[in-house]
mmCIF file of the N, C-alpha and C atoms, coordinates in Angstrom:
data_MODEL
# 
_entry.id   MODEL 
# 
loop_
_atom_site.group_PDB 
_atom_site.id 
_atom_site.type_symbol 
_atom_site.label_atom_id 
_atom_site.label_alt_id 
_atom_site.label_comp_id 
_atom_site.label_asym_id 
_atom_site.label_entity_id 
_atom_site.label_seq_id 
_atom_site.pdbx_PDB_ins_code 
_atom_site.Cartn_x 
_atom_site.Cartn_y 
_atom_site.Cartn_z 
_atom_site.occupancy 
_atom_site.B_iso_or_equiv 
_atom_site.pdbx_formal_charge 
_atom_site.auth_seq_id 
_atom_site.auth_comp_id 
_atom_site.auth_asym_id 
_atom_site.auth_atom_id 
_atom_site.pdbx_PDB_model_num 
ATOM 1   N N  . MET A 1 1  ? 32.939 23.938 -3.244  1.00 0.00 ? 1  MET A N  1 
ATOM 2   C CA . MET A 1 1  ? 33.509 24.979 -4.073  1.00 0.00 ? 1  MET A CA 1 
ATOM 3   C C  . MET A 1 1  ? 32.439 26.031 -4.389  1.00 0.00 ? 1  MET A C  1 
ATOM 4   N N  . LYS A 1 2  ? 32.832 27.255 -4.403  1.00 0.00 ? 2  LYS A N  1 
ATOM 5   C CA . LYS A 1 2  ? 31.930 28.368 -4.681  1.00 0.00 ? 2  LYS A CA 1 
ATOM 6   C C  . LYS A 1 2  ? 31.711 28.498 -6.185  1.00 0.00 ? 2  LYS A C  1 
ATOM 7   N N  . ARG A 1 3  ? 30.470 28.792 -6.572  1.00 0.00 ? 3  ARG A N  1 
ATOM 8   C CA . ARG A 1 3  ? 30.114 28.975 -7.974  1.00 0.00 ? 3  ARG A CA 1 
ATOM 9   C C  . ARG A 1 3  ? 30.170 30.454 -8.338  1.00 0.00 ? 3  ARG A C  1 
ATOM 10  N N  . CYS A 1 4  ? 30.557 30.738 -9.563  1.00 0.00 ? 4  CYS A N  1 
ATOM 11  C CA . CYS A 1 4  ? 30.564 32.096 -10.097 1.00 0.00 ? 4  CYS A CA 1 
ATOM 12  C C  . CYS A 1 4  ? 29.121 32.564 -10.257 1.00 0.00 ? 4  CYS A C  1 
ATOM 13  N N  . ILE A 1 5  ? 28.852 33.816 -9.903  1.00 0.00 ? 5  ILE A N  1 
ATOM 14  C CA . ILE A 1 5  ? 27.489 34.340 -10.036 1.00 0.00 ? 5  ILE A CA 1 
ATOM 15  C C  . ILE A 1 5  ? 27.238 34.943 -11.417 1.00 0.00 ? 5  ILE A C  1 
ATOM 16  N N  . LEU A 1 6  ? 28.275 35.082 -12.239 1.00 0.00 ? 6  LEU A N  1 
ATOM 17  C CA . LEU A 1 6  ? 28.126 35.672 -13.563 1.00 0.00 ? 6  LEU A CA 1 
ATOM 18  C C  . LEU A 1 6  ? 28.198 34.647 -14.689 1.00 0.00 ? 6  LEU A C  1 
ATOM 19  N N  . GLU A 1 7  ? 28.944 33.579 -14.472 1.00 0.00 ? 7  GLU A N  1 
ATOM 20  C CA . GLU A 1 7  ? 29.126 32.565 -15.501 1.00 0.00 ? 7  GLU A CA 1 
ATOM 21  C C  . GLU A 1 7  ? 28.908 31.182 -14.901 1.00 0.00 ? 7  GLU A C  1 
ATOM 22  N N  . ASP A 1 8  ? 28.663 30.208 -15.746 1.00 0.00 ? 8  ASP A N  1 
ATOM 23  C CA . ASP A 1 8  ? 28.439 28.846 -15.293 1.00 0.00 ? 8  ASP A CA 1 
ATOM 24  C C  . ASP A 1 8  ? 29.786 28.140 -15.107 1.00 0.00 ? 8  ASP A C  1 
ATOM 25  N N  . ARG A 1 9  ? 30.429 28.415 -13.964 1.00 0.00 ? 9  ARG A N  1 
ATOM 26  C CA . ARG A 1 9  ? 31.736 27.836 -13.665 1.00 0.00 ? 9  ARG A CA 1 
ATOM 27  C C  . ARG A 1 9  ? 32.014 27.993 -12.171 1.00 0.00 ? 9  ARG A C  1 
ATOM 28  N N  . ILE A 1 10 ? 33.089 27.409 -11.729 1.00 0.00 ? 10 ILE A N  1 
ATOM 29  C CA . ILE A 1 10 ? 33.533 27.571 -10.354 1.00 0.00 ? 10 ILE A CA 1 
ATOM 30  C C  . ILE A 1 10 ? 34.179 28.953 -10.216 1.00 0.00 ? 10 ILE A C  1 
ATOM 31  N N  . CYS A 1 11 ? 33.970 29.598 -9.089  1.00 0.00 ? 11 CYS A N  1 
ATOM 32  C CA . CYS A 1 11 ? 34.541 30.923 -8.839  1.00 0.00 ? 11 CYS A CA 1 
ATOM 33  C C  . CYS A 1 11 ? 36.062 30.854 -8.871  1.00 0.00 ? 11 CYS A C  1 
ATOM 34  N N  . THR A 1 12 ? 36.654 31.789 -9.605  1.00 0.00 ? 12 THR A N  1 
ATOM 35  C CA . THR A 1 12 ? 38.120 31.882 -9.686  1.00 0.00 ? 12 THR A CA 1 
ATOM 36  C C  . THR A 1 12 ? 38.628 33.139 -8.981  1.00 0.00 ? 12 THR A C  1 
ATOM 37  N N  . TRP A 1 13 ? 37.749 33.847 -8.278  1.00 0.00 ? 13 TRP A N  1 
ATOM 38  C CA . TRP A 1 13 ? 38.089 35.071 -7.555  1.00 0.00 ? 13 TRP A CA 1 
ATOM 39  C C  . TRP A 1 13 ? 38.674 36.123 -8.492  1.00 0.00 ? 13 TRP A C  1 
ATOM 40  N N  . CYS A 1 14 ? 38.106 36.230 -9.708  1.00 0.00 ? 14 CYS A N  1 
ATOM 41  C CA . CYS A 1 14 ? 38.597 37.181 -10.700 1.00 0.00 ? 14 CYS A CA 1 
ATOM 42  C C  . CYS A 1 14 ? 38.188 38.617 -10.375 1.00 0.00 ? 14 CYS A C  1 
ATOM 43  N N  . GLY A 1 15 ? 37.102 38.800 -9.611  1.00 0.00 ? 15 GLY A N  1 
ATOM 44  C CA . GLY A 1 15 ? 36.659 40.137 -9.222  1.00 0.00 ? 15 GLY A CA 1 
ATOM 45  C C  . GLY A 1 15 ? 35.662 40.774 -10.172 1.00 0.00 ? 15 GLY A C  1 
ATOM 46  N N  . ASP A 1 16 ? 35.291 40.090 -11.255 1.00 0.00 ? 16 ASP A N  1 
ATOM 47  C CA . ASP A 1 16 ? 34.344 40.664 -12.218 1.00 0.00 ? 16 ASP A CA 1 
ATOM 48  C C  . ASP A 1 16 ? 32.984 40.965 -11.585 1.00 0.00 ? 16 ASP A C  1 
ATOM 49  N N  . CYS A 1 17 ? 32.605 40.243 -10.561 1.00 0.00 ? 17 CYS A N  1 
ATOM 50  C CA . CYS A 1 17 ? 31.315 40.465 -9.907  1.00 0.00 ? 17 CYS A CA 1 
ATOM 51  C C  . CYS A 1 17 ? 31.329 41.703 -9.010  1.00 0.00 ? 17 CYS A C  1 
ATOM 52  N N  . GLU A 1 18 ? 32.487 42.293 -8.787  1.00 0.00 ? 18 GLU A N  1 
ATOM 53  C CA . GLU A 1 18 ? 32.614 43.470 -7.936  1.00 0.00 ? 18 GLU A CA 1 
ATOM 54  C C  . GLU A 1 18 ? 32.805 44.761 -8.729  1.00 0.00 ? 18 GLU A C  1 
ATOM 55  N N  . VAL A 1 19 ? 32.663 44.712 -10.056 1.00 0.00 ? 19 VAL A N  1 
ATOM 56  C CA . VAL A 1 19 ? 32.876 45.872 -10.916 1.00 0.00 ? 19 VAL A CA 1 
ATOM 57  C C  . VAL A 1 19 ? 31.602 46.723 -10.954 1.00 0.00 ? 19 VAL A C  1 
ATOM 58  N N  . CYS A 1 20 ? 31.771 48.028 -10.912 1.00 0.00 ? 20 CYS A N  1 
ATOM 59  C CA . CYS A 1 20 ? 30.658 48.978 -10.996 1.00 0.00 ? 20 CYS A CA 1 
ATOM 60  C C  . CYS A 1 20 ? 29.955 48.835 -12.344 1.00 0.00 ? 20 CYS A C  1 
ATOM 61  N N  . ASP A 1 21 ? 28.621 48.802 -12.343 1.00 0.00 ? 21 ASP A N  1 
ATOM 62  C CA . ASP A 1 21 ? 27.856 48.684 -13.581 1.00 0.00 ? 21 ASP A CA 1 
ATOM 63  C C  . ASP A 1 21 ? 27.915 49.955 -14.422 1.00 0.00 ? 21 ASP A C  1 
ATOM 64  N N  . LEU A 1 22 ? 28.157 51.102 -13.805 1.00 0.00 ? 22 LEU A N  1 
ATOM 65  C CA . LEU A 1 22 ? 28.168 52.374 -14.528 1.00 0.00 ? 22 LEU A CA 1 
ATOM 66  C C  . LEU A 1 22 ? 29.563 52.796 -14.982 1.00 0.00 ? 22 LEU A C  1 
ATOM 67  N N  . ASP A 1 23 ? 30.585 52.408 -14.245 1.00 0.00 ? 23 ASP A N  1 
ATOM 68  C CA . ASP A 1 23 ? 31.965 52.748 -14.588 1.00 0.00 ? 23 ASP A CA 1 
ATOM 69  C C  . ASP A 1 23 ? 32.817 51.492 -14.421 1.00 0.00 ? 23 ASP A C  1 
ATOM 70  N N  . LYS A 1 24 ? 33.093 50.825 -15.519 1.00 0.00 ? 24 LYS A N  1 
ATOM 71  C CA . LYS A 1 24 ? 33.787 49.533 -15.499 1.00 0.00 ? 24 LYS A CA 1 
ATOM 72  C C  . LYS A 1 24 ? 35.210 49.622 -14.955 1.00 0.00 ? 24 LYS A C  1 
ATOM 73  N N  . THR A 1 25 ? 35.720 50.839 -14.720 1.00 0.00 ? 25 THR A N  1 
ATOM 74  C CA . THR A 1 25 ? 37.063 50.980 -14.177 1.00 0.00 ? 25 THR A CA 1 
ATOM 75  C C  . THR A 1 25 ? 37.058 51.041 -12.650 1.00 0.00 ? 25 THR A C  1 
ATOM 76  N N  . LYS A 1 26 ? 35.868 51.048 -12.030 1.00 0.00 ? 26 LYS A N  1 
ATOM 77  C CA . LYS A 1 26 ? 35.752 51.164 -10.584 1.00 0.00 ? 26 LYS A CA 1 
ATOM 78  C C  . LYS A 1 26 ? 35.202 49.883 -9.965  1.00 0.00 ? 26 LYS A C  1 
ATOM 79  N N  . LYS A 1 27 ? 35.538 49.671 -8.718  1.00 0.00 ? 27 LYS A N  1 
ATOM 80  C CA . LYS A 1 27 ? 34.943 48.599 -7.929  1.00 0.00 ? 27 LYS A CA 1 
ATOM 81  C C  . LYS A 1 27 ? 33.623 49.123 -7.356  1.00 0.00 ? 27 LYS A C  1 
ATOM 82  N N  . CYS A 1 28 ? 32.606 48.290 -7.329  1.00 0.00 ? 28 CYS A N  1 
ATOM 83  C CA . CYS A 1 28 ? 31.303 48.701 -6.793  1.00 0.00 ? 28 CYS A CA 1 
ATOM 84  C C  . CYS A 1 28 ? 31.445 49.108 -5.327  1.00 0.00 ? 28 CYS A C  1 
ATOM 85  N N  . ASN A 1 29 ? 30.856 50.268 -4.996  1.00 0.00 ? 29 ASN A N  1 
ATOM 86  C CA . ASN A 1 29 ? 30.873 50.727 -3.608  1.00 0.00 ? 29 ASN A CA 1 
ATOM 87  C C  . ASN A 1 29 ? 29.451 50.822 -3.043  1.00 0.00 ? 29 ASN A C  1 
ATOM 88  N N  . ASN A 1 30 ? 28.506 50.171 -3.723  1.00 0.00 ? 30 ASN A N  1 
ATOM 89  C CA . ASN A 1 30 ? 27.106 50.113 -3.293  1.00 0.00 ? 30 ASN A CA 1 
ATOM 90  C C  . ASN A 1 30 ? 26.462 51.491 -3.171  1.00 0.00 ? 30 ASN A C  1 
ATOM 91  N N  . CYS A 1 31 ? 26.811 52.409 -4.085  1.00 0.00 ? 31 CYS A N  1 
ATOM 92  C CA . CYS A 1 31 ? 26.254 53.763 -4.036  1.00 0.00 ? 31 CYS A CA 1 
ATOM 93  C C  . CYS A 1 31 ? 24.782 53.793 -4.428  1.00 0.00 ? 31 CYS A C  1 
ATOM 94  N N  . GLY A 1 32 ? 24.342 52.822 -5.239  1.00 0.00 ? 32 GLY A N  1 
ATOM 95  C CA . GLY A 1 32 ? 22.939 52.736 -5.634  1.00 0.00 ? 32 GLY A CA 1 
ATOM 96  C C  . GLY A 1 32 ? 22.581 53.523 -6.871  1.00 0.00 ? 32 GLY A C  1 
ATOM 97  N N  . LYS A 1 33 ? 23.532 54.217 -7.487  1.00 0.00 ? 33 LYS A N  1 
ATOM 98  C CA . LYS A 1 33 ? 23.235 55.022 -8.669  1.00 0.00 ? 33 LYS A CA 1 
ATOM 99  C C  . LYS A 1 33 ? 22.748 54.166 -9.838  1.00 0.00 ? 33 LYS A C  1 
ATOM 100 N N  . CYS A 1 34 ? 23.164 52.912 -9.899  1.00 0.00 ? 34 CYS A N  1 
ATOM 101 C CA . CYS A 1 34 ? 22.753 52.030 -10.994 1.00 0.00 ? 34 CYS A CA 1 
ATOM 102 C C  . CYS A 1 34 ? 21.285 51.616 -10.872 1.00 0.00 ? 34 CYS A C  1 
ATOM 103 N N  . ILE A 1 35 ? 20.685 51.796 -9.697  1.00 0.00 ? 35 ILE A N  1 
ATOM 104 C CA . ILE A 1 35 ? 19.276 51.457 -9.521  1.00 0.00 ? 35 ILE A CA 1 
ATOM 105 C C  . ILE A 1 35 ? 18.432 52.694 -9.238  1.00 0.00 ? 35 ILE A C  1 
ATOM 106 N N  . ASP A 1 36 ? 19.025 53.875 -9.385  1.00 0.00 ? 36 ASP A N  1 
ATOM 107 C CA . ASP A 1 36 ? 18.323 55.133 -9.144  1.00 0.00 ? 36 ASP A CA 1 
ATOM 108 C C  . ASP A 1 36 ? 17.232 55.324 -10.195 1.00 0.00 ? 36 ASP A C  1 
ATOM 109 N N  . SER A 1 37 ? 16.039 55.693 -9.759  1.00 0.00 ? 37 SER A N  1 
ATOM 110 C CA . SER A 1 37 ? 14.927 55.927 -10.680 1.00 0.00 ? 37 SER A CA 1 
ATOM 111 C C  . SER A 1 37 ? 13.855 56.756 -9.995  1.00 0.00 ? 37 SER A C  1 
ATOM 112 N N  . ASP A 1 38 ? 12.769 57.012 -10.725 1.00 0.00 ? 38 ASP A N  1 
ATOM 113 C CA . ASP A 1 38 ? 11.647 57.778 -10.184 1.00 0.00 ? 38 ASP A CA 1 
ATOM 114 C C  . ASP A 1 38 ? 10.619 56.898 -9.481  1.00 0.00 ? 38 ASP A C  1 
ATOM 115 N N  . ALA A 1 39 ? 10.848 55.602 -9.408  1.00 0.00 ? 39 ALA A N  1 
ATOM 116 C CA . ALA A 1 39 ? 9.895  54.696 -8.767  1.00 0.00 ? 39 ALA A CA 1 
ATOM 117 C C  . ALA A 1 39 ? 9.803  55.000 -7.269  1.00 0.00 ? 39 ALA A C  1 
ATOM 118 N N  . GLU A 1 40 ? 8.626  54.731 -6.694  1.00 0.00 ? 40 GLU A N  1 
ATOM 119 C CA . GLU A 1 40 ? 8.437  54.958 -5.269  1.00 0.00 ? 40 GLU A CA 1 
ATOM 120 C C  . GLU A 1 40 ? 9.287  54.013 -4.437  1.00 0.00 ? 40 GLU A C  1 
ATOM 121 N N  . TYR A 1 41 ? 9.491  52.813 -4.926  1.00 0.00 ? 41 TYR A N  1 
ATOM 122 C CA . TYR A 1 41 ? 10.335 51.856 -4.225  1.00 0.00 ? 41 TYR A CA 1 
ATOM 123 C C  . TYR A 1 41 ? 10.914 50.855 -5.203  1.00 0.00 ? 41 TYR A C  1 
ATOM 124 N N  . ARG A 1 42 ? 11.970 50.212 -4.799  1.00 0.00 ? 42 ARG A N  1 
ATOM 125 C CA . ARG A 1 42 ? 12.632 49.179 -5.592  1.00 0.00 ? 42 ARG A CA 1 
ATOM 126 C C  . ARG A 1 42 ? 12.761 47.937 -4.733  1.00 0.00 ? 42 ARG A C  1 
ATOM 127 N N  . VAL A 1 43 ? 12.749 46.802 -5.379  1.00 0.00 ? 43 VAL A N  1 
ATOM 128 C CA . VAL A 1 43 ? 12.935 45.541 -4.687  1.00 0.00 ? 43 VAL A CA 1 
ATOM 129 C C  . VAL A 1 43 ? 14.138 44.834 -5.291  1.00 0.00 ? 43 VAL A C  1 
ATOM 130 N N  . ILE A 1 44 ? 15.032 44.414 -4.443  1.00 0.00 ? 44 ILE A N  1 
ATOM 131 C CA . ILE A 1 44 ? 16.195 43.646 -4.876  1.00 0.00 ? 44 ILE A CA 1 
ATOM 132 C C  . ILE A 1 44 ? 16.176 42.341 -4.104  1.00 0.00 ? 44 ILE A C  1 
ATOM 133 N N  . GLN A 1 45 ? 16.144 41.237 -4.828  1.00 0.00 ? 45 GLN A N  1 
ATOM 134 C CA . GLN A 1 45 ? 16.135 39.935 -4.179  1.00 0.00 ? 45 GLN A CA 1 
ATOM 135 C C  . GLN A 1 45 ? 17.572 39.522 -3.869  1.00 0.00 ? 45 GLN A C  1 
ATOM 136 N N  . VAL A 1 46 ? 17.850 39.281 -2.598  1.00 0.00 ? 46 VAL A N  1 
ATOM 137 C CA . VAL A 1 46 ? 19.167 38.840 -2.173  1.00 0.00 ? 46 VAL A CA 1 
ATOM 138 C C  . VAL A 1 46 ? 19.198 37.324 -2.258  1.00 0.00 ? 46 VAL A C  1 
ATOM 139 N N  . GLU A 1 47 ? 20.096 36.803 -3.083  1.00 0.00 ? 47 GLU A N  1 
ATOM 140 C CA . GLU A 1 47 ? 20.188 35.363 -3.266  1.00 0.00 ? 47 GLU A CA 1 
ATOM 141 C C  . GLU A 1 47 ? 21.265 34.742 -2.395  1.00 0.00 ? 47 GLU A C  1 
ATOM 142 N N  . ASP A 1 48 ? 22.283 35.514 -2.031  1.00 0.00 ? 48 ASP A N  1 
ATOM 143 C CA . ASP A 1 48 ? 23.396 34.970 -1.273  1.00 0.00 ? 48 ASP A CA 1 
ATOM 144 C C  . ASP A 1 48 ? 24.145 36.122 -0.607  1.00 0.00 ? 48 ASP A C  1 
ATOM 145 N N  . VAL A 1 49 ? 24.807 35.827 0.469   1.00 0.00 ? 49 VAL A N  1 
ATOM 146 C CA . VAL A 1 49 ? 25.636 36.802 1.162   1.00 0.00 ? 49 VAL A CA 1 
ATOM 147 C C  . VAL A 1 49 ? 27.069 36.282 1.130   1.00 0.00 ? 49 VAL A C  1 
ATOM 148 N N  . LEU A 1 50 ? 27.977 37.074 0.567   1.00 0.00 ? 50 LEU A N  1 
ATOM 149 C CA . LEU A 1 50 ? 29.374 36.684 0.474   1.00 0.00 ? 50 LEU A CA 1 
ATOM 150 C C  . LEU A 1 50 ? 30.116 37.191 1.691   1.00 0.00 ? 50 LEU A C  1 
ATOM 151 N N  . LEU A 1 51 ? 30.659 36.286 2.465   1.00 0.00 ? 51 LEU A N  1 
ATOM 152 C CA . LEU A 1 51 ? 31.368 36.656 3.691   1.00 0.00 ? 51 LEU A CA 1 
ATOM 153 C C  . LEU A 1 51 ? 32.878 36.640 3.513   1.00 0.00 ? 51 LEU A C  1 
ATOM 154 N N  . GLY A 1 52 ? 33.350 36.089 2.398   1.00 0.00 ? 52 GLY A N  1 
ATOM 155 C CA . GLY A 1 52 ? 34.781 36.020 2.170   1.00 0.00 ? 52 GLY A CA 1 
ATOM 156 C C  . GLY A 1 52 ? 35.458 34.940 2.995   1.00 0.00 ? 52 GLY A C  1 
ATOM 157 N N  . LEU A 1 53 ? 34.671 34.026 3.521   1.00 0.00 ? 53 LEU A N  1 
ATOM 158 C CA . LEU A 1 53 ? 35.230 32.983 4.374   1.00 0.00 ? 53 LEU A CA 1 
ATOM 159 C C  . LEU A 1 53 ? 35.775 31.801 3.570   1.00 0.00 ? 53 LEU A C  1 
ATOM 160 N N  . ASP A 1 54 ? 35.344 31.675 2.324   1.00 0.00 ? 54 ASP A N  1 
ATOM 161 C CA . ASP A 1 54 ? 35.758 30.515 1.539   1.00 0.00 ? 54 ASP A CA 1 
ATOM 162 C C  . ASP A 1 54 ? 36.753 30.874 0.437   1.00 0.00 ? 54 ASP A C  1 
ATOM 163 N N  . LYS A 1 55 ? 37.526 31.945 0.645   1.00 0.00 ? 55 LYS A N  1 
ATOM 164 C CA . LYS A 1 55 ? 38.574 32.313 -0.306  1.00 0.00 ? 55 LYS A CA 1 
ATOM 165 C C  . LYS A 1 55 ? 39.713 31.307 -0.212  1.00 0.00 ? 55 LYS A C  1 
ATOM 166 N N  . PRO A 1 56 ? 40.326 30.984 -1.304  1.00 0.00 ? 56 PRO A N  1 
ATOM 167 C CA . PRO A 1 56 ? 41.452 30.056 -1.257  1.00 0.00 ? 56 PRO A CA 1 
ATOM 168 C C  . PRO A 1 56 ? 42.635 30.689 -0.521  1.00 0.00 ? 56 PRO A C  1 
ATOM 169 N N  . ASN A 1 57 ? 43.366 29.870 0.197   1.00 0.00 ? 57 ASN A N  1 
ATOM 170 C CA . ASN A 1 57 ? 44.556 30.353 0.895   1.00 0.00 ? 57 ASN A CA 1 
ATOM 171 C C  . ASN A 1 57 ? 45.644 30.670 -0.114  1.00 0.00 ? 57 ASN A C  1 
ATOM 172 N N  . THR A 1 58 ? 46.299 31.808 0.053   1.00 0.00 ? 58 THR A N  1 
ATOM 173 C CA . THR A 1 58 ? 47.371 32.174 -0.863  1.00 0.00 ? 58 THR A CA 1 
ATOM 174 C C  . THR A 1 58 ? 48.680 32.313 -0.135  1.00 0.00 ? 58 THR A C  1 
# 
């Protein structure tokens, strides 16, 4: 079973992890505005890649 990345529970496919950090009414489109800054570079550690292969059958 897949674990939720936001809460300590099993994933329920609620979609909360796909919400834009800057506009809670939008789905994240990976625009990068939430990490925009004057730094020369940014580092983001990738912990997992979601392929959508383990979604429950509906």
